[in-house]
C-alpha positions as CSV (number, residue, x, y, z in Angstrom):
1,M,-297.2,25.9,50.5
2,S,-300.5,27.4,50.8
3,T,-302.7,26.5,54.3
4,R,-305.2,24.3,52.9
5,V,-302.5,21.9,50.9
6,A,-300.5,21.9,54.3
7,D,-303.4,20.6,56.7
8,D,-304.5,18.7,54.2
9,T,-300.9,16.7,54.7
10,R,-300.6,16.4,58.0
11,T,-304.1,15.2,58.5
12,G,-303.4,12.2,55.9
13,C,-306.4,13.7,53.5
14,A,-304.3,15.1,50.9
15,G,-306.1,14.2,47.8
16,S,-304.1,13.6,44.6
17,S,-304.2,17.1,43.5
18,A,-302.8,18.3,46.6
19,R,-300.1,15.2,46.6
20,L,-299.2,16.8,43.0
21,R,-298.8,20.6,44.1
22,V,-296.6,19.5,47.2
23,K,-294.2,17.4,44.7
24,L,-293.9,20.5,42.4
25,L,-293.4,23.0,44.9
26,L,-289.9,21.4,45.0
27,L,-289.3,22.9,41.6
28,E,-291.0,25.9,41.8
29,P,-287.5,27.8,43.1
30,E,-285.7,27.4,39.5
31,F,-289.0,28.2,37.4
32,R,-289.3,31.7,39.3
33,A,-286.1,32.2,39.0
34,A,-285.4,31.3,35.4
35,T,-289.0,33.2,34.2
36,H,-287.8,36.2,36.6
37,H,-284.7,36.7,34.4
38,M,-286.4,35.8,31.3
39,W,-288.8,38.7,31.8
40,R,-285.9,41.1,32.6
41,A,-285.9,44.7,31.4
42,E,-282.7,44.8,29.1
43,G,-283.7,43.1,25.6
44,L,-287.4,42.7,26.4
45,L,-288.4,43.3,23.1
46,P,-286.5,40.9,20.8
47,R,-286.1,38.3,23.9
48,Y,-290.1,38.5,24.0
49,R,-290.7,37.9,19.7
50,T,-288.9,34.7,20.4
51,Y,-290.8,33.6,23.2
52,L,-294.1,34.3,20.9
53,C,-292.2,31.5,18.4
54,T,-291.2,29.5,21.1
55,M,-294.3,29.2,22.8
56,H,-296.3,28.6,19.8
57,A,-293.9,25.4,18.8
58,V,-295.6,24.3,22.3
59,I,-299.0,25.5,22.5
60,R,-299.8,24.5,18.7
61,A,-299.1,20.5,20.1
62,S,-301.7,21.2,22.7
63,V,-305.1,20.4,20.9
64,P,-303.3,17.5,18.9
65,L,-302.1,15.8,22.1
66,M,-305.5,15.8,24.1
67,E,-307.1,14.7,20.8
68,L,-304.3,11.5,20.7
69,A,-305.4,10.7,24.1
70,L,-309.0,11.1,23.6
71,D,-308.5,8.7,20.8
72,R,-306.5,6.1,23.5
73,T,-308.9,6.9,26.6
74,R,-311.9,5.8,24.2
75,G,-310.2,2.8,23.1
76,R,-309.7,1.8,26.4
77,A,-313.3,2.0,28.0
78,A,-314.0,-1.5,25.8
79,S,-312.0,-2.9,28.4
80,G,-313.3,-1.5,31.1
81,D,-310.5,1.4,32.7
82,P,-312.5,3.1,35.3
83,L,-310.5,6.1,33.7
84,A,-312.0,6.2,30.6
85,A,-315.1,7.6,30.8
86,P,-314.4,10.6,33.3
87,L,-311.4,11.2,30.8
88,A,-312.6,11.5,27.5
89,A,-315.3,14.0,28.7
90,Y,-312.9,16.1,30.3
91,L,-310.7,15.9,27.1
92,E,-313.3,16.4,25.2
93,E,-314.2,19.9,26.6
94,H,-311.0,21.0,27.3
95,I,-310.1,20.4,23.4
96,R,-312.8,22.6,23.0
97,E,-311.6,25.4,25.2
98,E,-307.6,25.2,23.7
99,E,-308.5,25.2,20.0
100,G,-307.3,28.0,18.2
101,H,-305.1,29.6,20.5
102,D,-301.7,28.8,18.5
103,A,-303.6,31.4,16.0
104,W,-303.4,33.8,18.8
105,L,-299.7,33.7,19.1
106,L,-299.2,34.4,15.4
107,E,-301.2,37.5,15.7
108,D,-298.8,38.6,18.5
109,L,-296.3,38.1,16.7
110,R,-297.2,40.0,13.7
111,A,-298.6,43.0,16.4
112,A,-294.9,42.5,17.6
113,G,-293.4,43.1,14.6
114,G,-292.4,39.4,13.3
115,T,-294.3,37.4,11.0
116,P,-295.8,33.8,11.2
117,E,-293.0,32.1,9.3
118,D,-290.7,33.4,12.1
119,A,-292.8,30.6,14.2
120,L,-293.2,28.6,11.4
121,G,-290.4,28.1,9.1
122,P,-287.7,27.1,12.1
123,L,-287.0,23.6,13.5
124,P,-288.5,23.4,17.4
125,S,-285.5,23.1,19.7
126,P,-284.8,19.6,21.5
127,L,-285.8,21.5,24.4
128,V,-289.7,22.2,22.8
129,A,-289.4,18.6,21.6
130,S,-288.5,16.9,25.1
131,L,-291.4,19.0,26.6
132,V,-293.9,18.1,24.3
133,G,-292.7,14.9,22.6
134,A,-292.4,12.8,26.3
135,Q,-296.5,13.1,26.4
136,Y,-296.6,11.5,23.1
137,Y,-294.6,8.4,24.2
138,W,-296.4,8.5,27.1
139,I,-299.6,8.9,26.0
140,E,-299.1,5.6,23.5
141,H,-297.0,3.5,25.1
142,H,-298.2,3.7,29.3
143,H,-301.3,5.7,29.6
144,P,-303.1,8.7,28.5
145,V,-303.8,10.0,32.5
146,A,-300.6,10.9,32.2
147,L,-301.3,14.1,29.7
148,L,-303.2,15.8,33.0
149,G,-299.2,15.9,34.4
150,Y,-298.4,18.2,31.6
151,I,-301.8,20.5,31.5
152,A,-301.1,20.9,35.4
153,V,-298.0,22.9,34.3
154,L,-298.9,24.3,31.7
155,E,-302.1,25.9,33.3
156,G,-300.4,25.8,36.5
157,Y,-297.8,28.0,35.8
158,A,-299.5,30.8,33.4
159,P,-298.1,34.3,33.2
160,A,-298.9,36.3,35.9
161,P,-301.8,38.8,36.2
162,G,-299.2,41.9,35.9
163,L,-296.9,40.4,33.2
164,T,-299.0,41.9,30.2
165,G,-298.5,45.6,31.9
166,R,-295.1,45.0,32.2
167,I,-294.4,43.9,29.1
168,A,-296.6,47.0,27.3
169,R,-295.1,49.0,30.1
170,L,-291.2,48.1,28.9
171,T,-291.5,47.4,25.3
172,G,-294.2,50.0,24.2
173,L,-296.0,47.2,22.1
174,P,-299.8,47.4,21.6
175,A,-302.4,45.1,23.3
176,A,-303.0,43.7,19.8
177,A,-299.6,42.1,20.8
178,L,-300.4,40.5,24.1
179,R,-303.2,38.9,23.5
180,T,-301.9,35.4,24.7
181,V,-300.1,36.4,27.7
182,R,-303.3,38.5,28.5
183,E,-305.9,36.0,27.9
184,H,-304.0,33.0,29.6
185,S,-303.3,34.5,33.0
186,V,-307.0,34.9,33.3
187,L,-308.2,32.0,31.4
188,D,-305.6,29.6,33.3
189,T,-306.3,30.1,36.6
190,E,-309.7,28.4,36.2
191,H,-309.1,25.7,33.8
192,L,-306.3,25.0,37.0
193,D,-309.2,24.7,39.0
194,E,-310.8,22.3,36.4
195,L,-308.3,19.6,36.3
196,Y,-307.7,19.5,40.0
197,A,-311.0,18.6,40.6
198,L,-310.8,16.0,38.3
199,L,-307.9,14.8,39.7
200,D,-309.5,14.0,43.3
201,R,-312.2,12.5,41.2
202,L,-310.6,10.2,39.1
203,P,-309.7,6.6,40.8
204,L,-306.0,6.8,40.0
205,G,-304.6,4.1,42.4
206,R,-300.7,4.3,43.1
207,D,-299.5,3.9,39.4
208,R,-301.7,6.0,37.7
209,E,-301.3,8.7,40.2
210,A,-297.5,8.4,39.7
211,A,-297.9,8.7,35.7
212,V,-299.4,12.0,36.2
213,A,-296.7,12.8,39.0
214,V,-293.9,12.3,36.7
215,S,-295.0,13.9,33.8
216,A,-296.2,17.0,35.7
217,L,-292.4,17.0,37.1
218,H,-290.8,16.6,33.7
219,S,-292.8,19.0,32.2
220,L,-291.8,21.6,34.6
221,D,-288.3,20.5,34.8
222,A,-288.8,21.0,30.9
223,L,-290.2,24.2,30.6
224,T,-287.9,25.6,33.3
225,R,-284.7,24.5,31.1
226,L,-286.9,25.8,27.8
227,F,-287.0,29.5,30.0
228,V,-283.7,29.6,30.9
229,R,-282.9,29.1,27.1
230,L,-285.5,32.0,26.1
231,G,-283.8,33.8,28.9
232,R,-280.1,33.7,27.4
233,S,-281.4,34.7,23.7
234,A,-280.8,38.0,22.5
235,A,-281.7,37.9,18.7
236,A,-284.6,37.7,16.8
237,P,-286.3,38.8,14.0
238,S,-286.9,42.4,13.0
239,P,-289.7,44.7,13.5
240,R,-291.9,44.4,10.2
241,G,-294.8,47.0,10.4
242,A,-295.6,46.4,14.0
243,G,-296.8,50.1,14.3
244,P,-294.3,52.6,16.6
245,V,-292.2,50.8,18.6
246,P,-289.6,52.8,20.9
247,P,-286.2,52.8,19.7
248,M,-284.4,49.1,21.9
249,G,-288.2,49.0,22.5
250,V,-288.2,50.2,26.1
251,T,-290.0,52.8,27.0
252,P,-288.8,55.8,29.8
């Protein structure tokens, strides 16, 4: 727990963002273990291709989810919902920031030896549907503010800054195959700060804050289970013109 979060909690001054971070800390050890195992050196190249396909299934839903949440948020403005205006403004901006990121994954996949069809063809797994699909339900049948919990997890548990270099070193993949990991290790820190500032500005109340927290906890649990499955995966599409890649995808 960071010093600031701990101090705010002790003094009773914790804002919504600090309380959310404290809750997520309970699930972090399992998540960290899953990602550590997933990024192990053994068999990393085929597993990385599978990772790109899986994350495309997740990320291609980001903008549609936010567009749906924005539409439902605007619909609540007429009823005097105090969250409507600031939430809509945030979603409008964040949609612009996230547009096209699913295309990055397809470009990475091609550079890593796959094809877009490897990501677009198969039925997304039930784990992806659980992670993403819950948000559609809560947006439609509860309140679109719940989506902020999902966003907090995807951006709060983005790739670590050193991951790009590790993947390149162990697989021999070119920089063109690593754009998504590289960009999100930088972009998501700034985006997370913006989201936490929003959470502390919003007049959430107990019920809406609980909705954000439940969404976030579900998202981190589902993401952990997804990474556990990825860590077990072995088979993946074979290289198709990705350029020189060392045998088995591991450099000495």
